[in-house]
Phi, psi and omega in degrees: 000140178262135177224171170256145183232143177234125183248128179278167174278167180165017178061222186292348175299339183294353172304335180299333181296332180296315177296321178297317180296323178299315180295321179295319179298324179295335178263011181057038176255125180228168187256132172275314178227149179221151177216157179190163176239139174058235179298330175295327176294323178298311183289326174299319179296315181294324176294314179298328180286348177103010178287136177267166184302318181297319178296317181294323179296315179296321182294312188275335178290334179260359184280130176271102186296329184296342179296338181281354179269062186277135180237177172291164181300316179291328178293329178291327180280320180238089186306330182292344182299324183298330178283324180291328183264001183302326181301320181274319186279335179067014178192141181291328186233150187289317184088358182291320182296320178300312182297318179295319178299314181294323177301317180293319180297316181291328180298332177298333179259009179072031185237135178225309183240175184294339178290345180277356177246167175291151179303137177066012182287329185224130176235126181241129186253131176224178179235122177268108184275357176273325178248007171058057179204158172287136178243130175251116174274139358269001191304318189267001185297316184288314183291318186274331187230359183056041179247132178293116184292337184300322187257010182280138182294125177294321179298323177295320179296316179293319177303322178293318184289333183266008186283077179303124183306132179072348177268300171258147177294147178301148174278150184243138173234133180251123176292120187294339181266312182269347184064017178287136181261132175248141175254128181243140180231179181312127180298346183297338183290342178237327181206093182278343183220081191282058178298332181298341181301320181253326185264079185258143182301147176060023177231125182291135179290141176277332182199168178299149177245131176242119177262142178236112190245128181273057177199181179270149177297341181296337183293341181293327181241026184286131177260118183273130176265126184241119182246336186210183184294325179294317176300321180298315179298313179300317181296322179294319179296314179298319179298316178300322184284331191244335188296322181299322182279315184298336177299332183262355185257100176273172178301325180293313181294325182301335179290347181253021179245131177268114182263136177234082181286096180253107187260336187266009177232132178269151183303328184255026175282078184279006179251027178302137176279167178300317181296324177292322177297315180300318181297318180293318179298315180296321177299317178298321179296311183294319179298320181289319177301317180295318180296316184292335180296338181234006182285126175250124185234000000 
C-alpha cells in the first residue's frame, strides 16, 4: 500500500524512524510522498532517495555523529573559541561536514537535486528568518528567491532545515537578481511537524497520510503553567514551535499520527553509543508494530 508520510524534527531521536520504517516494510507499506522538518527532513530525504530500513540501520549504526560538530581549525585547537565567536558566527558548528556527508550518501542513489526525484515527492521545511516565513523546498524556491528548484541541491535544503539555532550556523541563500542574502534555520522554530503540507483543508486526500511525531500525544492539549519571566520565555518558544502545526491537527487527524515520546535522549546527544542507537531503533519498531495493529486507513 502507498501512503504519504510526514516526519517531525527531534535531532538524534530520529533514529526511531529506522525502526518504524522496518515495521512498515514488513506490512508492505511504502511512501509515495514524504515531508519533514530538521532530522525529519533528513529521513524523509533518505526515504525519497530509495533507502530501505536495513540500509539505513547499517548506515547510522556505524556513523560517527560527532563528525558533524565541525569547527574552524583554530576552534578545534582551542574549543573555547567557538563560544567567543558565537556572537558573529551565530552557530557553534559550521554544518558543512553534514552537507558534504549527505551529498555523498545521496550520490550512491544517483540523486543530487530535486529534478532527480518525482515531482512533489519530497517536501523539506525550513524557516527563513530574514523574510520571516516558513519555506518549503522545493516549492518556494522560485517565488521567494528566483531560484530554479529543479537544480537546487537537496543536501543544501536539508542542511537549511537542520540548522538548530545557535548550534549550527544558519544556512545562506543568495537571491540571484537582488543579491539579497537570506538566513535559514531549523524549520522546527515555526513548524516542527508539517502535516499541513499534505493534509490541507477542503482538499480530498489522494492516499492515507501517516505522521510520525517525536513527542507524546499529550503535548497537543498541554496546559502550560506560567509563574515567572523564565516560564513566559519558555512558553513563547513552545508556542512558536507548535501553534502553526497544532492548528492543523484535529482529534481525527491525531489518530493517524505515530507518537514516539522519547524523554531520556536530547536532540543534540551526538555522543550516542551503538547500543543506545539500537535501543532507539527497536523502540521505533515496537511502537510502530503496535500502532499498525489497530490503524484504520
